[in-house]
N, C-alpha and C positions, 0 to 999 in steps of 0.2 A: 531583700524580697520581704514584702508581707507575710504572716503567719496562713493567713487564707489562701493566698497567690501561691505558696510555696504548697500548700495542701492541696489545691485543686491541682496544681500541675502533676502531684504525686499520683493524684487518683486517675488522670487520665493517661500517665504513663503506665499504671496498672491494667487500666481498660483497653489500651494498645498492646500491650505484651499478650493480653488473654486472647487476641484476634491474630496472633501471630501463626503463621503457617509451616510445619517444618517439613513437609513433602517437598522435595524441589520441583518436581515434575509440575505440581500444581502450581507452585510458585510462579514457574517458568510460563505455563499457562496464561497465566494470569496478567502478567508481564505482557506476553503476547498481544493480548485482548486490549491491554491497555494502550499499548504502542500503536494497534491499529486503530483503534479509537480515536486516539489523537491526530494520525494521519488522516484521517477519512472525515473528523471535525472540521479539521483546516481547509482540506481539497475540496469536500463539498458544501463546505459553508461559502466558500470562495465562487465557487460556481454560482450557488443560491444569490448571491450578493449580484453578481454579473446579470446574469438571466432575468430576473425579476425588475432589477431597474433598467432593462433595455440598454444596457451598456452604459449607463449614465455614471455608476460607481464602481469602473472596473471593464476592462475587456477580456480578451483572450489571454493576455499575457499575466493578467492577474489570476487565471485559474491556474496556469503555470506555476506561478510563483507560491500560490496556496497548496499547490500540492507539494512543490519540492519543499518548501520550508516544513509541512505538515510530515514529511519522510524524516527529515531533519531532526525534528523534534518529537516524532515517534520513536526513532533510534533512540535518542537521549534519555527517553523515558526508560526504555526496556532492555537496553544492550547489557548493562551490568548483570542483568538476572538471566535473560534467555538468548543472548547473543542479538537480540533486535532483528529476527528474519522477517517479521511484519507480511510476509507473502508466501502462501503454501508453495509456489513454483521455486523459491528461493530455498526454504526447507528441504524440497525434493531433491534441488541440486547438491547441497550439502550434505544429504544422506547418501547420495551417489559416490561422491568424494569419501565419505567415511568420516567425515567430522561432524555429524550428527547421527544419534541414533536412530534407526527405521520406526523404533517403536513409539517416537515421538510425532512422528510425521502426522498421524489421523488427529492426536491430541492438539497440535499447536494448529492444523488446519481448521478444527472445529472452532477453536476459538479465536482465531483470527478471523474467521466471518463473523462470529458473534460480535467482536468489537466493531466491525464494519457496519453490522446492523444495528447496533446500539448509537454508533454515530449517524447514520443517516435517521433515524427516529429522532434525535437531537436536534438536527438541523432543520427537520421537517416542522418540528415544534417551534423552535426559534424563529423560522421564516413562514410560518403557518400563513398568517395575514396577507405577506408579501405573496406567496403564491396563490393563495383564492383570489386576490385582487388582479394579478398579472394574468392569470387563466381565466378569469370570468367564473371561478366556482367549478370548472370543468376540468378534472385530474386525467389529462391526457398525455397519450405518449409520442405521438406525432401530430404535426401540424403547426401552424405560426405561434401558438401558445403553449405548446408542449412543457412541460415540467418533469417529466420522468429521466430526461437527462441530466436534470443538475445530480442526481444519484448514481447511476449507471449509463455505462456506453452504449450507444447505438452507432452504427453504419451511417456514411454519409449517402446520400441516394445513389450516387454514381457506383457504388462500392458494392461486390458480389460477395457472397459469403467466403469463397474460396479466397477472393482476393484479401478478405479480413482476417482468414487465417494467416495467409503469408506476412500480412502487416504485422500482426501479435507475435507471429515467429520470431520475425528479424527484429521488434522492438524489444522484446523479452531477451533473445540472446546479446543483443547490444547493452542491457542493464547487467545481466550476469559477467558480462565483459568487465565492466566497469567494478563490478563489484568485487570481483576476484582480484582484480589489479590493485585495488584499494586494500586489499587484504595481505597482498603477497609481499610482506617484509623484504625478502629475497631479490624482488625487484627493484622495488622503489622505497625507501622509508618513509613513512608519514606518519607523523606523530598520533597518538591516540586520539586525542582530541580533536583533531582535524577531520578525522574520519566520516562522522556523520554529517559534516557541512559538505563534505565533497560526494557522499552520498546521495544529498539532498541536490547537489549539482547536475548530477548525472540524471536524476530524474527530470530536471529542469531542461537539460539538452536535447533528451528524448522528446519532450514535447513541445519544444520550439520546432525541433527539424520533423517529427514524424506522427503530430498530433492531429492533422485534418482529417486523415483516413475515418477513425473510429474513436478517437479519445483518447488511445494510448492507455488500454486498462495496464496490461503487463502483469496482472495479479488477480488471482482467481478469488480470491477472498475480497478486494476492494471492490469487485462486480457484482458478486453474488450477494453478497449480504446484503446489500442496498436492495438490489432488485426486487429478493426477497420480501424486504420493508415495503417496496412501491406496491408490489403484489397486494399485499394485507393491507396495506393503508387507503387503498381507494383506487388506484392507477389501474387494478385489475389485470388479467389474463395477457393483455396488450403487451405488457412489459415482458414476454417471455415470446409473444409471437411476431413482434416487430422488426424489420429486418430481414425477413425471410425466416425466422427461428434462428435469429442472432446469439441467442444468450448463451448456448454453448461454447461460442468462440473464445469468450476471454477468460474461461475455464481450461479447456483442453490445450489452445494453442501456446499460451503462455508456459506451462509445463513441457512444451515438446521444445520451445524457444530456449527456456531457463537451460535445459539438457544440451540443446545445441551450443550455446553460449558457452556452457561450463567445458564441451567438451573441445572446441575449439581453442579457448585460454590453455587449455591446459597440454596440448598436443603442440601449441605453436610455442609456447612461452614457459610455463611452468615446470614442465618436465624437463626441460633443457637446463636448469639450473645447477651448478656445480653441487655433486652430490657430497661434499665434504663441510654440510652445515652439521651443524654440532644438535645435540639432541634437544638443546635450549634454542636454539633458533627452530627448529623443528616445529616444537610445541606453541613457540609464538606465531608462526606463520598459522597453526590451525587455528588458535583461538582469535587472532585478528579476521581472517577470514570468515569466522562464525558471528563476529560481532558489527559484522558492516552490513547486515542484510536489510531488504526492505522493499518495498514495494510500493506500488503506486499507482496509480493513478486516475483519473479523469474524466470528464462527463461528457455529456451531450450527444446529440443525434444528429440529424441531417443538416446542423447548421454549422459549416465549416467556421464561421466566425466565431461560435464560440465552443465548438468541441471537436468538430470535426464529423 
């Protein structure tokens, strides 16, 4: 290596060392923020491509794949630092199981929302011209050229608010069943490097089976962060008024669903494992369950073809 190149590398290493943060909670929060950013960047980016191209460059399945792979790579980005919860509802469930400290919940949730907000802003910047052309320069929440559904979920025209609550409770419960099963090494051993892939697959199967009602948010941060962005960026108060005041459903219902799914899995499966597990097995189980978390997903409003 040439002297100048070696000197440059040394300077860069010194600079990067100065940027190191030793506080573990801060590091975990940054990892959660970046993990959710990756999830929403790919998920909402796929929705923007499909919607603004009027399905010429992808279809509903493309959006499902975008969110599923976004989850997969979001987990890979953050799992070694924070456990890759990527979802306040998942963090809440792990806290209830004693696998995450309650003090972390508000910090994780804030940075998860922040990551989703920043990713929505990135997608809006990247697709600014496409959104303007598709919408005719009018940023609307409802109607044939609405674009708010690129970023957050809205209910289909036929769906009542309480029907949406049930939809989100069931979907998020299913998500937690999958996540806990993936982390339960006493049930089925899954190699560590396969777990993010299967976490993404769980999001994919929920999307293709439960997405048409309201876009399967399943994740308060995934929905609320981008919704706040659209409110600020020009879509206005309609993002909170549309769907009969729909905005609170993807926040409250996933938390209820996550706790329900956790309770069901614990009562029907995990609590019945033989009690002769060694301490090492117990530690492995808790660590694995914390590493699989994620979240999730999806756009659009009253257009079942693109979001449900």
